[in-house]
TILOZA-924053 format. One record per atom (N, C-alpha, C, CB): residue number from 1; residue in one letter; x, y, z. Coordinates in pm, whole numbers, plus 50000, padded with zeros to 5 digits. Last residue first. Glycine has a CB too. Example, Ala and Ser with C-alpha at 12.3 -4.5 7.8 and 13.67 -1.06 7.14 Angstrom:
<sites>
   seq   type       u       v       w
     2      s   51285   49775   50708
     2      s   51367   49894   50714
     2      s   51290   50003   50787
     2      s   51408   49940   50572
     1      a   51319   49431   50780
     1      a   51230   49550   50780
     1      a   51320   49670   50780
     1      a   51131   49553   50905
</sites>
This chain:
<sites>
   seq   type       u       v       w
   168      x   37631   79489   45181
   168      x   37773   79511   45144
   168      x   37784   79557   45005
   168      x   37856   79386   45161
   167      x   37381   79597   45417
   167      x   37421   79546   45288
   167      x   37564   79576   45262
   167      x   37335   79603   45178
   166      x   37220   79500   45716
   166      x   37315   79586   45646
   166      x   37356   79519   45516
   166      x   37439   79617   45734
   165      x   36940   79493   45943
   165      x   37012   79445   45823
   165      x   37115   79546   45782
   165      x   36916   79419   45706
   164      x   36741   79367   46217
   164      x   36825   79467   46148
   164      x   36900   79408   46037
   164      x   36920   79530   46240
   163      x   36460   79341   46409
   163      x   36537   79272   46303
   163      x   36607   79384   46220
   163      x   36440   79179   46208
   162      x   36384   79333   46738
   162      x   36406   79421   46635
   162      x   36497   79350   46532
   162      x   36464   79552   46688
   161      x   36133   79175   46951
   161      x   36262   79170   46874
   161      x   36269   79278   46765
   161      x   36280   79031   46808
   160      x   35890   79164   47051
   160      x   36000   79217   47137
   160      x   36131   79213   47068
   160      x   36010   79138   47266
   159      x   35735   79060   46830
   159      x   35757   78989   46958
   159      x   35866   79033   47044
   159      x   35780   78855   46933
   158      x   35902   79242   46582
   158      x   35804   79137   46614
   158      x   35839   79076   46746
   158      x   35799   79028   46505
   157      x   35985   79475   46338
   157      x   35973   79452   46480
   157      x   35867   79343   46500
   157      x   35938   79584   46557
   156      x   36226   79534   46074
   156      x   36096   79497   46128
   156      x   36106   79476   46275
   156      x   36043   79372   46061
   155      x   36460   79674   46005
   155      x   36371   79623   45901
   155      x   36234   79580   45948
   155      x   36433   79510   45835
   154      x   36702   79913   46085
   154      x   36581   79837   46131
   154      x   36495   79799   46013
   154      x   36496   79920   46232
   153      x   37035   79889   45969
   153      x   36903   79954   45963
   153      x   36790   79858   46012
   153      x   36873   80001   45815
   152      x   37370   79960   46059
   152      x   37261   79865   46054
   152      x   37126   79940   46049
   152      x   37267   79770   46177
   151      x   37567   80151   46107
   151      x   37501   80150   45973
   151      x   37396   80044   45957
   151      x   37604   80132   45865
   150      x   37664   80178   46359
   150      x   37755   80105   46263
   150      x   37690   80094   46127
   150      x   37789   79961   46316
   149      x   37459   80304   46491
   149      x   37582   80377   46463
   149      x   37677   80313   46366
   149      x   37653   80400   46587
   148      x   37288   80080   46510
   148      x   37252   80200   46420
   148      x   37373   80285   46385
   148      x   37146   80294   46491
   147      x   37437   79930   46694
   147      x   37414   79878   46559
   147      x   37377   79992   46460
   147      x   37301   79770   46563
   146      x   37427   80105   46924
   146      x   37553   80068   46859
   146      x   37534   80018   46713
   146      x   37624   79959   46941
   145      x   37154   80126   46975
   145      x   37226   80247   46939
   145      x   37363   80208   46872
   145      x   37249   80337   47069
   144      x   37110   79849   47036
   144      x   37041   79915   46924
   144      x   37118   80043   46879
   144      x   36893   79953   46966
   143      x   37262   79825   47267
   143      x   37300   79751   47144
   143      x   37238   79812   47024
   143      x   37260   79606   47152
   142      x   37122   79998   47436
   142      x   37266   80022   47411
   142      x   37309   79953   47283
   142      x   37354   79972   47530
   141      x   36862   79882   47457
   141      x   36882   80009   47392
   141      x   37028   80039   47355
   141      x   36831   80116   47478
   140      x   36711   79624   47468
   140      x   36858   79644   47468
   140      x   36897   79771   47396
   140      x   36929   79525   47402
   139      x   36446   79585   47423
   139      x   36485   79637   47556
   139      x   36634   79669   47563
   139      x   36449   79536   47665
   138      x   36426   79450   47186
   138      x   36385   79593   47188
   138      x   36425   79659   47319
   138      x   36232   79606   47168
   137      x   36694   79243   47107
   137      x   36574   79263   47183
   137      x   36551   79416   47188
   137      x   36586   79200   47327
   136      x   36794   79193   46766
   136      x   36820   79246   46895
   136      x   36694   79266   46971
   136      x   36896   79372   46886
   135      x   36916   79002   46492
   135      x   36806   79061   46565
   135      x   36860   79096   46709
   135      x   36681   78960   46569
   134      x   37058   79052   46168
   134      x   37072   79014   46307
   134      x   36939   79056   46370
   134      x   37199   79084   46377
   133      x   37217   79001   45848
   133      x   37094   79026   45929
   133      x   37127   78984   46078
   133      x   36965   78942   45871
   132      x   37379   79120   45559
   132      x   37387   79053   45684
   132      x   37264   79096   45770
   132      x   37523   79086   45755
   131      x   37428   79052   45208
   131      x   37358   79116   45313
   131      x   37375   79043   45448
   131      x   37214   79126   45275
   130      x   37586   78896   45063
   130      x   37569   79029   45014
   130      x   37488   79116   45115
   130      x   37501   79024   44879
   129      x   37818   78633   45120
   129      x   37697   78701   45160
   129      x   37698   78845   45101
   129      x   37685   78704   45316
   128      x   38059   78500   45078
   128      x   37965   78525   44962
   128      x   37840   78589   44996
   128      x   37931   78401   44897
   127      x   38254   78491   45269
   127      x   38172   78370   45250
   127      x   38074   78383   45138
   127      x   38100   78337   45375
   126      x   38336   78756   45272
   126      x   38425   78650   45218
   126      x   38355   78525   45197
   126      x   38539   78625   45308
   125      x   38108   78864   45407
   125      x   38139   78902   45267
   125      x   38223   78795   45206
   125      x   38213   79038   45258
   124      x   38154   78754   45660
   124      x   38035   78716   45587
   124      x   38051   78755   45439
   124      x   37911   78783   45649
   123      x   38398   78868   45728
   123      x   38386   78722   45722
   123      x   38265   78679   45645
   123      x   38382   78664   45859
   122      x   38332   79144   45728
   122      x   38430   79085   45632
   122      x   38420   78938   45618
   122      x   38569   79118   45672
   121      x   38136   79154   45929
   121      x   38103   79198   45790
   121      x   38207   79131   45694
   121      x   38107   79362   45777
   120      x   38294   79072   46155
   120      x   38173   78995   46109
   120      x   38133   79029   45966
   120      x   38051   79024   46201
   119      x   38487   79275   46167
   119      x   38532   79133   46144
   119      x   38411   79055   46088
   119      x   38586   79064   46282
   118      x   38331   79498   46223
   118      x   38411   79491   46099
   118      x   38447   79351   46066
   118      x   38537   79574   46109
   117      x   38229   79412   46468
   117      x   38142   79438   46358
   117      x   38215   79433   46225
   117      x   38076   79571   46377
   116      x   38458   79402   46628
   116      x   38383   79285   46599
   116      x   38292   79296   46479
   116      x   38304   79251   46716
   115      x   38533   79673   46616
   115      x   38623   79575   46569
   115      x   38555   79442   46537
   115      x   38730   79555   46670
   114      x   38307   79781   46736
   114      x   38339   79818   46598
   114      x   38431   79719   46537
   114      x   38400   79955   46591
   113      x   38350   79681   46997
   113      x   38234   79637   46924
   113      x   38252   79668   46777
   113      x   38108   79702   46978
   112      x   38565   79822   47089
   112      x   38587   79683   47049
   112      x   38469   79629   46974
   112      x   38614   79597   47169
   111      x   38535   80079   47173
   111      x   38568   80059   47036
   111      x   38572   79915   46994
   111      x   38695   80121   47007
   110      x   38449   80102   47431
   110      x   38587   80136   47409
   110      x   38630   80110   47260
   110      x   38674   80056   47506
   109      x   38203   80007   47513
   109      x   38220   80150   47506
   109      x   38359   80194   47472
   109      x   38181   80210   47633
   108      x   38317   79721   47712
   108      x   38220   79790   47628
   108      x   38244   79944   47629
   108      x   38076   79757   47677
   107      x   38479   79593   47883
   107      x   38543   79639   47758
   107      x   38444   79712   47667
   107      x   38604   79520   47683
   106      x   38335   79496   48090
   106      x   38447   79584   48128
   106      x   38524   79636   48002
   106      x   38546   79506   48224
   105      x   38152   79313   47954
   105      x   38108   79441   48013
   105      x   38221   79543   48044
   105      x   38034   79413   48141
   104      x   38280   79173   47648
   104      x   38274   79177   47797
   104      x   38230   79315   47851
   104      x   38413   79141   47856
   103      x   38073   79155   47368
   103      x   38193   79218   47427
   103      x   38172   79213   47579
   103      x   38214   79370   47373
   102      x   37924   78965   47107
   102      x   37946   78987   47254
   102      x   38075   79057   47286
   102      x   37945   78854   47327
   101      x   37692   78833   46917
   101      x   37794   78939   46910
   101      x   37803   78987   47053
   101      x   37757   79061   46805
   100      x   37542   78571   46743
   100      x   37584   78628   46867
   100      x   37701   78718   46849
   100      x   37617   78523   46964
    99      x   37463   78564   46467
    99      x   37389   78499   46566
    99      x   37418   78557   46707
    99      x   37419   78353   46559
    98      x   37437   78723   46186
    98      x   37509   78742   46311
    98      x   37424   78681   46424
    98      x   37540   78896   46337
    97      x   37427   78580   45865
    97      x   37359   78600   45998
    97      x   37459   78622   46108
    97      x   37271   78479   46034
    96      x   37389   78660   45515
    96      x   37469   78621   45642
    96      x   37392   78661   45762
    96      x   37613   78689   45648
    95      x   37263   78562   45220
    95      x   37224   78628   45346
    95      x   37307   78574   45459
    95      x   37074   78608   45376
    94      x   37326   78400   45016
    94      x   37369   78547   44997
    94      x   37330   78629   45122
    94      x   37297   78613   44865
    93      x   37212   78158   45060
    93      x   37352   78176   45104
    93      x   37404   78319   45078
    93      x   37443   78074   45031
    92      x   36913   78092   45175
    92      x   36969   78190   45085
    92      x   37115   78217   45123
    92      x   36887   78320   45087
    91      x   36846   77894   45360
    91      x   36757   77912   45232
    91      x   36826   78000   45127
    91      x   36614   77981   45269
    90      x   37027   77919   45562
    90      x   37008   77790   45493
    90      x   36934   77803   45363
    90      x   36936   77696   45581
    89      x   37238   78196   45588
    89      x   37100   78150   45585
    89      x   37090   78018   45507
    89      x   37007   78258   45523
    88      x   37542   78148   45764
    88      x   37470   78186   45645
    88      x   37335   78125   45648
    88      x   37543   78147   45521
    87      x   37679   78282   46068
    87      x   37632   78179   45988
    87      x   37573   78238   45858
    87      x   37532   78097   46064
    86      x   37866   78346   46370
    86      x   37805   78383   46243
    86      x   37754   78265   46170
    86      x   37901   78455   46158
    85      x   37965   78491   46663
    85      x   37918   78362   46605
    85      x   37830   78400   46487
    85      x   37836   78271   46712
    84      x   38212   78635   46856
    84      x   38128   78650   46742
    84      x   38096   78511   46686
    84      x   38194   78741   46636
    83      x   38329   78778   47157
    83      x   38282   78661   47086
    83      x   38196   78706   46968
    83      x   38203   78565   47180
    82      x   38580   78918   47377
    82      x   38459   78918   47291
    82      x   38440   78789   47216
    82      x   38466   79031   47193
    81      x   38806   78884   47525
    81      x   38721   78996   47560
    81      x   38591   79002   47480
    81      x   38796   79123   47540
    80      x   39050   78670   47634
    80      x   38934   78679   47557
    80      x   38847   78795   47615
    80      x   38859   78543   47557
    79      x   39394   78757   47615
    79      x   39277   78746   47705
    79      x   39149   78767   47624
    79      x   39286   78851   47823
    78      x   39599   78821   47446
    78      x   39577   78684   47476
    78      x   39461   78659   47573
    78      x   39701   78628   47531
    77      x   39569   79102   47406
    77      x   39689   79047   47469
    77      x   39671   78910   47521
    77      x   39733   79134   47580
    76      x   39250   79036   47359
    76      x   39336   79151   47384
    76      x   39453   79102   47466
    76      x   39260   79268   47456
    75      x   39059   78852   47124
    75      x   39145   78856   47238
    75      x   39229   78985   47243
    75      x   39233   78736   47239
    74      x   38747   78729   47032
    74      x   38837   78846   47022
    74      x   38919   78849   47143
    74      x   38761   78980   47005
    73      x   38683   78420   46900
    73      x   38703   78496   47017
    73      x   38789   78613   46984
    73      x   38761   78414   47126
    72      x   38460   78301   46644
    72      x   38592   78352   46690
    72      x   38577   78423   46823
    72      x   38655   78448   46586
    71      x   38320   78149   46396
    71      x   38317   78138   46547
    71      x   38449   78177   46600
    71      x   38282   77994   46595
    70      x   38362   78169   46120
    70      x   38230   78200   46177
    70      x   38220   78190   46331
    70      x   38129   78108   46117
    69      x   38587   78088   45993
    69      x   38580   78229   46029
    69      x   38456   78265   46107
    69      x   38586   78313   45907
    68      x   38535   77818   45925
    68      x   38634   77850   46035
    68      x   38626   77999   46074
    68      x   38782   77815   45989
    67      x   38216   77714   45882
    67      x   38315   77808   45818
    67      x   38412   77849   45932
    67      x   38243   77940   45750
    66      x   38107   77505   46018
    66      x   38051   77546   45892
    66      x   38146   77627   45812
    66      x   37928   77621   45912
    65      x   38252   77517   46258
    65      x   38267   77398   46171
    65      x   38210   77424   46031
    65      x   38196   77275   46233
    64      x   38166   77752   46364
    64      x   38299   77746   46311
    64      x   38324   77621   46222
    64      x   38397   77749   46424
    63      x   37913   77665   46444
    63      x   37921   77779   46350
    63      x   38060   77778   46283
    63      x   37896   77917   46425
    62      x   37992   77473   46633
    62      x   37923   77429   46502
    62      x   37924   77543   46400
    62      x   37770   77384   46530
    61      x   38076   77633   46843
    61      x   38179   77558   46762
    61      x   38119   77509   46627
    61      x   38235   77434   46845
    60      x   37829   77708   46943
    60      x   37914   77808   46891
    60      x   38018   77740   46793
    60      x   37983   77883   47008
    59      x   37733   77447   47023
    59      x   37659   77522   46922
    59      x   37754   77630   46860
    59      x   37530   77590   46986
    58      x   37922   77381   47216
    58      x   37920   77304   47095
    58      x   37839   77372   46986
    58      x   37865   77167   47123
    57      x   37868   77587   47414
    57      x   37997   77577   47346
    57      x   37995   77492   47218
    57      x   38098   77521   47441
    56      x   37582   77530   47474
    56      x   37631   77653   47407
    56      x   37768   77640   47343
    56      x   37636   77766   47505
    55      x   37515   77316   47629
    55      x   37502   77304   47483
    55      x   37563   77425   47408
    55      x   37355   77289   47445
    54      x   37525   77393   47896
    54      x   37630   77301   47843
    54      x   37625   77284   47694
    54      x   37618   77166   47907
    53      x   37380   77557   48063
    53      x   37422   77603   47936
    53      x   37520   77519   47863
    53      x   37476   77730   47951
    52      x   37278   77428   48286
    52      x   37406   77491   48299
    52      x   37459   77553   48167
    52      x   37503   77391   48350
    51      x   37069   77244   48067
    51      x   37107   77267   48208
    51      x   37257   77318   48211
    51      x   37090   77129   48294
    50      x   37030   77411   47747
    50      x   37029   77300   47839
    50      x   37083   77345   47975
    50      x   37112   77183   47782
    49      x   37001   77622   47573
    49      x   37127   77543   47562
    49      x   37141   77438   47672
    49      x   37248   77636   47568
    48      x   36748   77740   47604
    48      x   36798   77723   47472
    48      x   36921   77624   47463
    48      x   36835   77859   47420
    47      x   36715   77745   47882
    47      x   36616   77683   47801
    47      x   36671   77645   47664
    47      x   36498   77772   47787
    46      x   36940   77890   47953
    46      x   36934   77752   47995
    46      x   36826   77679   47914
    46      x   36907   77742   48148
    45      x   36871   78134   47842
    45      x   36996   78074   47799
    45      x   36992   77924   47831
    45      x   37118   78144   47869
    44      x   36642   78200   47983
    44      x   36627   78162   47839
    44      x   36750   78098   47788
    44      x   36593   78284   47751
    43      x   36750   78283   48226
    43      x   36679   78158   48222
    43      x   36653   78112   48076
    43      x   36547   78171   48299
    42      x   36887   78524   48265
    42      x   36954   78421   48189
    42      x   36877   78290   48178
    42      x   37086   78395   48249
    41      x   36769   78864   48210
    41      x   36779   78747   48295
    41      x   36841   78633   48206
    41      x   36635   78706   48356
    40      x   36763   79062   48029
    40      x   36749   79106   48165
    40      x   36760   78988   48258
    40      x   36617   79177   48185
    39      x   36805   79016   47763
    39      x   36679   78981   47818
    39      x   36657   79020   47959
    39      x   36659   78843   47806
    38      x   37069   79102   47703
    38      x   36967   79111   47606
    38      x   36826   79101   47666
    38      x   36988   79004   47505
    37      x   37221   79052   47931
    37      x   37223   79195   47874
    37      x   37106   79212   47781
    37      x   37359   79228   47794
    36      x   37172   78785   47964
    36      x   37135   78873   48069
    36      x   37131   79016   48015
    36      x   37232   78860   48187
    35      x   37280   78678   47731
    35      x   37134   78668   47753
    35      x   37088   78768   47860
    35      x   37096   78523   47794
    34      x   37554   78746   47779
    34      x   37483   78794   47660
    34      x   37333   78794   47678
    34      x   37519   78710   47542
    33      x   37599   78600   48009
    33      x   37599   78739   48018
    33      x   37536   78807   47894
    33      x   37738   78786   48040
    32      x   37577   78337   47906
    32      x   37491   78379   48015
    32      x   37483   78534   48019
    32      x   37544   78322   48149
    31      x   37794   78353   47719
    31      x   37654   78327   47677
    31      x   37551   78370   47778
    31      x   37635   78181   47650
    30      x   38025   78382   47877
    30      x   37981   78487   47777
    30      x   37839   78477   47741
    30      x   38061   78477   47650
    29      x   38004   78139   48019
    29      x   38004   78264   48093
    29      x   37961   78379   48000
    29      x   38146   78292   48155
    28      x   38027   77964   47807
    28      x   37907   77958   47890
    28      x   37897   78090   47966
    28      x   37912   77836   47989
    27      x   38286   78029   47722
    27      x   38172   78048   47634
    27      x   38041   78050   47708
    27      x   38170   77941   47532
    26      x   38438   77956   47949
    26      x   38439   78091   47903
    26      x   38323   78118   47812
    26      x   38567   78121   47833
    25      x   38397   77677   47949
    25      x   38352   77755   48062
    25      x   38343   77904   48024
    25      x   38448   77736   48182
    24      x   38502   77601   47684
    24      x   38362   77571   47728
    24      x   38323   77667   47848
    24      x   38350   77415   47773
    23      x   38739   77612   47550
    23      x   38678   77735   47581
    23      x   38539   77724   47643
    23      x   38672   77814   47461
    22      x   38813   77345   47505
    22      x   38902   77429   47574
    22      x   38832   77555   47625
    22      x   39017   77463   47487
    21      x   38576   77247   47358
    21      x   38627   77188   47485
    21      x   38711   77291   47564
    21      x   38714   77061   47454
    20      x   38526   77417   47143
    20      x   38413   77388   47232
    20      x   38467   77327   47356
    20      x   38309   77294   47167
    19      x   38726   77681   47050
    19      x   38735   77539   47078
    19      x   38624   77510   47180
    19      x   38879   77496   47132
    18      x   38732   77937   46801
    18      x   38672   77880   46925
    18      x   38695   77736   46928
    18      x   38522   77909   46937
    17      x   39016   78107   46678
    17      x   38906   78018   46658
    17      x   38860   77956   46794
    17      x   38946   77909   46556
    16      x   39075   78451   46762
    16      x   39113   78309   46778
    16      x   38993   78221   46758
    16      x   39174   78282   46918
    15      x   39199   78753   46666
    15      x   39086   78668   46663
    15      x   39138   78524   46670
    15      x   39000   78695   46537
    14      x   39366   79010   46860
    14      x   39366   78898   46766
    14      x   39234   78827   46773
    14      x   39480   78800   46795
    13      x   39544   79299   46950
    13      x   39410   79240   46924
    13      x   39419   79124   46828
    13      x   39313   79346   46867
    12      x   39785   79406   47176
    12      x   39757   79326   47057
    12      x   39613   79274   47054
    12      x   39854   79209   47049
    11      x   39809   79751   47275
    11      x   39779   79606   47309
    11      x   39752   79533   47178
    11      x   39651   79592   47410
    10      x   39841   80024   47246
    10      x   39954   79930   47219
    10      x   39933   79787   47250
    10      x   40069   79972   47293
     9      x   39729   80322   47136
     9      x   39682   80194   47185
     9      x   39791   80087   47146
     9      x   39536   80159   47124
     8      x   39890   80618   47242
     8      x   39872   80515   47138
     8      x   39825   80384   47201
     8      x   40004   80493   47060
     7      x   39807   80929   47337
     7      x   39833   80792   47392
     7      x   39793   80703   47284
     7      x   39754   80758   47527
     6      x   39900   81261   47360
     6      x   39868   81155   47275
     6      x   39903   81022   47332
     6      x   39932   81174   47149
     5      x   40009   81458   47515
     5      x   39876   81413   47547
     5      x   39829   81295   47462
     5      x   39781   81525   47532
     4      x   40256   81524   47413
     4      x   40253   81481   47550
     4      x   40115   81416   47582
     4      x   40281   81602   47644
     3      x   40216   81630   47161
     3      x   40270   81496   47166
     3      x   40252   81438   47307
     3      x   40417   81496   47126
     2      x   39897   81812   47157
     2      x   40042   81809   47172
     2      x   40085   81654   47185
     2      x   40087   81899   47303
     1      x   39665   81866   46910
     1      x   39695   81788   47032
     1      x   39846   81780   47035
     1      x   39626   81642   47032
</sites>
């Protein structure tokens, strides 16, 4: 490749801790879109997090209260483009959980998912986990392909969900 055709990525990527109050509207917007992408509609988001999704910001922040690394926004030049919400299994602290993994639609397919996946694995490893688990709806083919490409393995299928795992 000649020097003339080489383009270097020059934007700053950072992870910022979630604030339930400051980031409430953004988190609700991300949560609604996450459910829409996963389930094809957002009514389950309101069922899970209350009218208008008002409980979602505090739930995400509770992940960060358990461990500051567990609830982060991915920002590109100071603008939020993604979210990761993590946890450890209550019964087995060696098992990490990816609760929510989100990239804005206009940033999908550009490598940011890999950045979030690397961050999630590192944060869970640093917390002592030896395995990470997540679930994805069987209808979310794009997410399934992404996770498989990142080395996640399908472990089970139940009720329209695919349960995946990766080991460290």
